[in-house]
C-alpha positions, 0 to 999 in steps of 0.5 A, spaced: 299 223 638 295 224 645 292 230 648 293 230 655 288 235 660 291 240 663 290 239 671 283 242 672 280 236 668 274 233 671 273 226 666 275 219 666 282 216 666 287 218 672 285 221 679 288 229 680 286 234 686 285 240 684 283 247 687 275 248 685 275 257 689 268 258 689 267 252 694 274 253 697 276 246 698 279 241 694 275 237 688 276 230 685 278 230 678 280 225 673 283 227 667 282 225 659 287 223 654 284 225 647 287 222 640 289 227 634 293 227 628 300 229 630 300 234 624 295 237 627 300 241 632 303 244 626 297 247 624 294 248 632 300 248 637 299 243 643 297 248 649 292 252 644 289 244 642 289 243 650 285 250 651 280 248 646 279 241 649 278 244 655 273 249 653 270 245 648 268 239 653 265 244 658 261 247 653 258 241 651 257 239 659 254 245 660 249 245 654 247 238 655 246 239 663 250 236 666 253 242 669 252 249 671 255 255 668 259 257 675 261 250 676 264 249 668 267 257 669 271 255 675 273 248 672 276 252 666 279 258 671 274 263 669 269 267 672 262 265 670 261 271 666 267 270 662 264 262 661 257 265 659 262 270 654 265 263 651 259 259 650 256 266 646 264 264 642 261 257 641 255 259 638 251 256 645 246 260 649 245 261 657 238 261 656 233 256 656 231 255 651 226 249 652 222 254 657 215 256 655 214 263 656 208 264 655 207 258 661 212 262 666 208 269 665 203 266 668 206 262 674 209 268 675 203 272 675 199 267 680 205 268 685 204 276 686 197 275 686 
């Protein structure tokens, strides 16, 4: 079986247009098809699978630094703060853990001097 993404996907495949209210205009989108075992729908319904696939997709793109939290939230039809909550459910931090806090503090002190 294949899983079809909902209209707000932004990936490879068939081109679509979906509104992004944050920018107030239409943006080209594409759909993504994912193969999965047929018996999986006995455990999880097709709509739930679509939701999970979309969430995981945008969480991973955010985690890898490809999209902002605001854009990911908009693509999922939720606010940025709701997307940040979703990151927590996926165990993804919205803080840049590679940031050198000592260096940042030094930069902030120099900027205010």
